[in-house]
C-alpha positions in Angstrom: 45.7 177.9 -14.6 47.4 175.1 -15.9 50.3 177.4 -16.1 50.0 177.7 -12.2 49.9 173.9 -11.7 52.5 173.2 -13.9 55.0 175.6 -12.0 54.0 174.3 -8.4 54.8 170.8 -9.6 58.2 171.7 -10.5 59.2 173.6 -7.1 58.3 170.9 -5.3 60.5 168.7 -7.4 63.5 171.0 -7.0 62.8 170.8 -3.4 62.8 167.3 -3.2 66.4 167.1 -4.9 67.8 170.1 -2.9 67.0 168.4 0.5 68.0 164.8 -0.9 71.6 166.0 -2.1 72.3 167.3 1.6 71.6 164.2 3.5 75.0 161.8 4.0 74.6 158.4 5.5 75.1 157.9 9.2 79.0 157.2 10.3 80.1 155.4 13.3 79.9 157.5 16.7 76.5 159.7 15.4 76.7 162.4 12.4 80.5 162.7 12.5 81.5 163.0 16.3 84.1 161.3 17.2 84.4 160.0 20.9 87.3 160.6 23.1 88.6 158.3 25.8 87.3 158.7 29.3 89.1 158.6 32.5 88.1 159.2 36.0 89.3 159.1 39.8 87.3 156.6 42.0 86.7 157.5 45.1 86.9 155.0 48.1 88.9 154.0 51.5 92.1 155.5 51.4 91.9 156.9 48.0 91.9 160.6 47.0 89.3 161.8 44.4 88.9 165.3 45.2 90.7 168.4 46.2 91.8 168.6 49.8 94.6 169.2 52.4 97.5 166.6 53.5 100.3 167.0 55.9 103.6 167.7 54.4 105.0 165.1 56.9 103.2 162.2 54.8 102.9 163.5 51.4 102.7 159.9 49.6 98.7 159.3 48.9 96.8 156.4 46.9 94.1 157.1 43.9 92.5 154.6 42.2 92.2 155.3 38.3 89.7 154.1 35.3 89.7 154.5 31.9 87.5 153.6 29.1 88.3 153.9 25.2 85.9 155.6 23.1 86.0 155.4 19.0 89.6 154.2 19.3 92.0 152.1 21.3 93.8 153.3 24.6 97.4 154.3 23.9 98.7 155.5 27.0 98.5 157.0 30.7 100.4 159.7 31.9 100.8 160.8 35.7 101.9 164.4 35.9 102.8 166.7 39.2 102.4 170.6 38.3 102.7 170.0 34.7 105.7 168.1 35.0 105.6 163.8 34.3 106.5 162.2 38.1 109.4 160.0 37.9 108.3 156.2 37.5 110.4 155.3 40.7 107.9 157.5 42.3 104.9 155.6 41.2 103.8 152.6 42.7 101.2 150.5 41.3 99.1 148.3 43.8 96.7 146.8 40.8 97.3 146.7 37.4 100.4 148.0 35.5 103.9 148.2 36.9 105.5 149.9 34.0 106.9 153.7 33.0 105.2 157.1 33.1 103.6 157.2 30.6 102.3 153.7 31.1 101.7 151.8 27.8 97.9 150.3 28.1 98.6 147.2 25.9 96.7 144.2 25.3 93.0 144.1 27.2 93.8 147.7 28.8 93.5 149.2 25.3 89.6 149.0 26.0 89.8 150.0 29.6 91.3 149.3 32.7 91.3 149.9 36.6 94.6 150.8 38.2 95.5 151.6 42.1 98.3 153.9 42.1 100.5 154.9 45.1 102.1 158.5 44.4 105.3 160.1 46.3 105.4 163.2 44.9 108.6 165.5 44.3 107.2 168.2 46.3 109.1 169.2 49.7 107.2 172.6 50.7 104.0 173.6 51.8 101.4 174.9 49.3 99.2 173.7 46.6 100.3 171.0 44.3 98.2 169.7 41.1 98.2 166.1 40.1 97.1 165.5 36.7 96.0 162.2 34.6 95.7 162.4 31.2 94.8 159.5 28.9 95.7 159.3 25.6 94.3 156.9 22.4 95.7 155.7 19.3 93.8 158.7 17.4 95.6 161.4 19.6 91.9 161.9 21.3 92.8 163.0 25.0 91.1 163.1 28.4 92.8 164.4 31.3 91.4 164.6 35.0 93.2 166.5 38.0 93.3 166.9 41.8 94.8 169.7 43.7 96.9 168.5 47.2 97.7 171.5 49.3 100.3 170.4 51.5 100.4 171.7 55.2 102.9 171.7 57.9 103.1 172.3 61.5 105.8 175.6 62.3 107.9 175.1 64.9 107.3 177.4 68.0 108.9 180.6 68.7 108.2 183.0 71.3 109.5 186.1 73.0 109.1 186.1 76.5 108.2 188.6 79.4 110.6 189.6 82.0 111.7 192.6 83.3 114.3 194.8 80.9 113.4 192.3 77.8 111.2 193.8 75.1 108.3 191.3 74.4 106.1 193.2 72.5 106.1 196.9 70.6 108.2 199.5 72.6 109.2 203.2 72.9 113.6 203.0 73.6 114.7 206.4 75.2 118.0 205.6 75.9 120.9 207.3 74.7 122.4 204.1 72.8 118.9 202.8 71.5 119.9 199.3 72.2 117.4 196.6 73.7 117.2 193.5 74.8 115.0 190.6 73.8 114.6 186.9 75.0 113.4 184.0 72.3 112.6 181.2 72.8 112.3 178.3 70.2 111.1 174.6 70.1 110.6 172.2 67.3 107.6 170.6 66.3 107.4 168.1 63.8 111.2 168.3 62.5 114.2 169.7 63.9 115.4 173.3 63.8 117.5 174.7 61.4 118.2 178.7 61.4 117.2 181.7 63.4 117.5 185.3 61.6 116.9 188.6 62.9 115.3 191.2 60.3 115.2 195.0 60.8 112.3 196.4 58.8 112.4 193.2 56.2 115.9 192.9 55.9 118.4 190.4 57.1 120.4 192.8 60.0 123.8 192.9 60.3 125.7 190.6 62.8 127.8 193.2 64.5 124.3 194.7 65.4 123.5 191.6 67.5 125.0 190.5 70.8 123.9 186.9 72.2 124.7 185.8 75.5 127.3 183.6 76.0 128.7 183.6 71.8 129.4 185.6 69.3 126.9 186.0 66.6 125.6 185.1 63.2 122.7 186.1 61.4 121.4 183.8 60.3 122.4 181.7 62.6 122.7 178.0 62.3 121.8 176.2 65.0 124.0 173.5 66.5 122.6 170.2 67.5 121.6 170.4 70.5 119.9 173.8 69.8 117.7 171.9 67.2 115.0 170.5 69.4 114.6 174.1 71.1 117.0 176.5 72.8 116.4 180.2 74.4 118.5 183.2 73.4 119.5 186.2 75.0 120.1 188.9 72.8 121.2 192.4 73.1 120.0 194.5 69.6 122.1 197.8 69.2 120.6 199.5 65.6 122.0 202.7 64.5 119.5 205.1 65.4 120.0 208.9 65.6 116.8 210.3 65.6 112.9 209.7 66.4 111.8 206.7 64.3 110.0 203.5 64.2 111.5 200.2 62.8 110.0 196.7 62.8 112.4 193.4 64.2 111.3 190.0 63.2 112.5 187.3 64.9 112.6 184.2 62.5 112.7 180.5 63.0 113.2 177.8 60.1 113.1 173.9 60.4 115.3 171.8 58.0 112.6 171.3 55.9 112.5 175.1 55.2 108.7 175.6 57.1 109.2 179.1 59.2 107.5 180.7 62.4 108.3 184.5 63.2 107.3 186.9 65.7 107.4 190.8 64.9 107.2 193.7 67.3 107.6 197.7 66.2 110.4 199.6 68.2 109.6 203.2 68.2 113.6 205.1 69.0 113.1 208.6 70.6 116.5 209.2 71.8 117.4 212.3 74.0 118.2 214.9 72.0 121.6 216.8 73.3 124.9 218.7 72.3 127.3 216.7 69.9 130.4 215.9 71.0 133.1 218.4 71.0 136.0 215.8 71.3 136.5 211.9 70.7 140.1 210.8 70.3 142.6 208.7 71.6 145.7 209.0 73.9 148.9 207.8 75.7 150.2 208.3 79.1 153.3 206.2 81.1 154.4 205.0 84.5 154.4 208.3 86.5 158.0 206.7 87.8 159.2 206.9 84.4 159.8 209.8 82.3 157.7 211.9 84.1 154.7 211.4 81.2 152.3 209.8 84.1 149.6 212.4 83.3 147.0 213.0 80.7 145.1 216.3 79.1 141.8 215.5 78.7 141.4 218.3 76.7 143.4 217.0 74.0 144.3 213.8 74.4 148.2 215.0 75.3 150.8 212.9 77.6 152.3 215.5 80.5 153.9 215.2 83.4 152.1 213.5 86.3 152.4 216.7 88.4 151.3 219.2 85.4 148.6 221.6 86.0 146.9 220.6 82.8 146.6 217.0 84.0 143.0 215.7 85.0 144.0 212.1 85.9 147.6 210.9 86.8 149.1 207.2 87.1 150.0 206.7 90.7 153.7 204.9 89.8 155.3 201.8 91.2 154.9 199.9 94.3 158.4 200.0 96.2 157.5 197.1 98.3 157.9 194.7 95.7 161.5 193.3 95.0 163.7 194.2 92.2 163.1 192.5 89.4 159.7 192.0 89.9 157.0 193.6 88.3 156.0 196.3 90.6 153.7 199.0 88.5 150.7 199.6 90.3 148.5 200.2 87.3 146.5 203.0 89.3 145.4 206.3 88.5 143.5 209.5 90.5 142.5 212.9 89.5 144.7 215.9 89.4 143.9 219.7 90.2 140.5 219.7 91.4 139.4 217.0 89.1 137.1 214.2 90.2 137.4 210.6 88.9 134.0 208.4 89.4 133.7 204.8 87.9 131.0 204.8 84.8 128.1 202.4 84.8 126.7 203.0 81.1 124.0 200.7 81.3 122.3 203.5 83.6 122.1 205.6 80.1 120.2 202.4 79.2 120.5 198.5 78.8 123.3 197.8 76.2 125.0 201.2 76.4 128.7 201.0 75.2 130.9 203.5 75.5 130.9 203.8 71.6 127.5 204.8 71.8 127.6 207.9 73.9 127.2 210.6 71.2 126.4 213.8 73.1 127.8 215.5 76.0 124.7 215.4 77.8 125.2 211.8 78.6 128.6 212.1 79.7 127.6 214.4 82.3 124.7 211.9 83.3 127.5 209.2 83.4 129.4 211.5 85.7 126.5 212.3 88.1 125.5 208.5 88.3 128.8 207.3 88.7 130.4 205.5 92.1 133.0 208.0 93.7 134.3 205.3 95.5 137.0 204.0 93.5 138.1 201.1 95.6 141.9 201.3 95.6 144.6 201.9 98.2 146.8 204.3 98.5 148.8 203.3 101.5 151.8 205.1 102.9 154.2 202.9 102.2 153.9 204.0 98.6 154.7 207.7 99.2 157.9 209.4 97.7 157.3 207.5 94.8 157.1 209.8 91.6 153.7 209.8 90.7 152.5 209.2 94.6 153.3 212.1 96.8 150.7 211.7 99.2 148.8 209.2 101.1 145.7 210.7 100.8 144.6 210.5 97.3 141.4 208.3 95.8 142.6 206.1 93.7 141.5 203.2 91.3 142.1 199.1 91.9 144.3 197.9 89.2 143.2 199.0 86.0 142.3 196.1 82.7 141.2 196.9 79.6 137.6 198.0 78.9 137.7 199.8 82.1 135.4 203.3 81.8 135.4 206.3 83.9 133.9 209.5 83.9 136.0 212.6 85.1 135.0 216.4 85.9 136.7 219.5 86.3 135.9 223.4 86.0 132.1 222.0 85.0 133.9 220.0 82.0 133.1 216.4 82.1 135.1 213.9 80.0 134.5 210.0 79.3 137.3 207.9 79.4 138.0 203.8 78.4 140.9 202.5 79.1 141.7 200.6 75.9 145.2 198.9 76.9 147.4 198.5 80.0 150.9 197.6 78.4 153.7 196.5 80.8 157.2 197.1 79.2 159.4 194.4 81.4 163.0 195.6 82.5 161.8 199.8 82.3 159.4 202.5 83.2 157.9 202.6 80.1 154.4 201.1 80.9 151.6 203.0 79.5 148.1 203.1 79.1 146.3 203.7 75.9 143.0 205.5 76.2 139.9 206.4 74.5 138.2 210.1 75.6 135.3 211.8 75.0 134.1 215.4 75.9 
């Protein structure tokens, strides 16, 4: 029994020694814990203390910051924008320090402070920006708080106007030329307009495929000062489309701050199918009163005599009522050898259709069928007995100009021609036409 009592006493003594050895005296801060500094964004009138939106036109804002020390004096305060220190000249202290960034918290401020600060951010774009406030003490302990401001802006206005013949929403184009027209209205809101861009399937279009009414196009188009407050454009869009497909077209305006607005339409192209052209070339023929190459064989683009059985059209020669020494080439043509000549209006094939757009024989036949047989020219009797004009009953054109387009039909074959050049050669009868031919 004495042995058990002795063991109990010894074990109790060992436990007392063990627990006594594990306890140190208390240290400042409680049990060895270091107290860091504390930083707070105070709420109040006209100050920001929590996440919010703000208009980009007025980016500057105010904060009210309080700092308290922990176990060590405060050393400095840094103000950051998206992780980068804001330049000191963008900080205006309404109370407290007026120093650099980071700001040294010297003197009484080392124990605690409250600063009012007006912050002008570096950011100039729409979207969220995080502002951080980092307080550091002399022991290197850090306290941080932050606020996120999401900058917003009113974008410019853009509309596709509704009008006959103009696309203002999703549409289907069935023209031979597969072009279409839009009327785009732009208007500024907070800031002046800067650029206008047309995109096809998300890619900036080649400016050569865009025709603005009244001026040559660029893409993007840089707006001039008179357009920067608002403008309406009429645009013909002429993409290269040869099969049925759908493409998206985006019309985008940007202001001077890069804020954009846009409208997008889906255009389904369903071009008429047809027979590929057999012939597409150029040719030259001459003043019929000259070297007798006043006609042209449209089957091969070769100049022939004005009275050749191979000619589909012929020149009308000179006006012999004009005094010698004056320019007297009539620059008029007529059909030959049972051919028929008509003025072609390619817009009837589709708005904006050009000579270059015509790629099917059926389109040429349609241009002839829809063409105007009244050519508008005079074939007065006093022109007779001039090579190229041996009759006063021919149906003739008015004086030709570059760009005139005609359709011709002979023996069931339809031709499309464009007058590319009308060339006068002074002092001779070598005057000539250069034309493009398709059939």
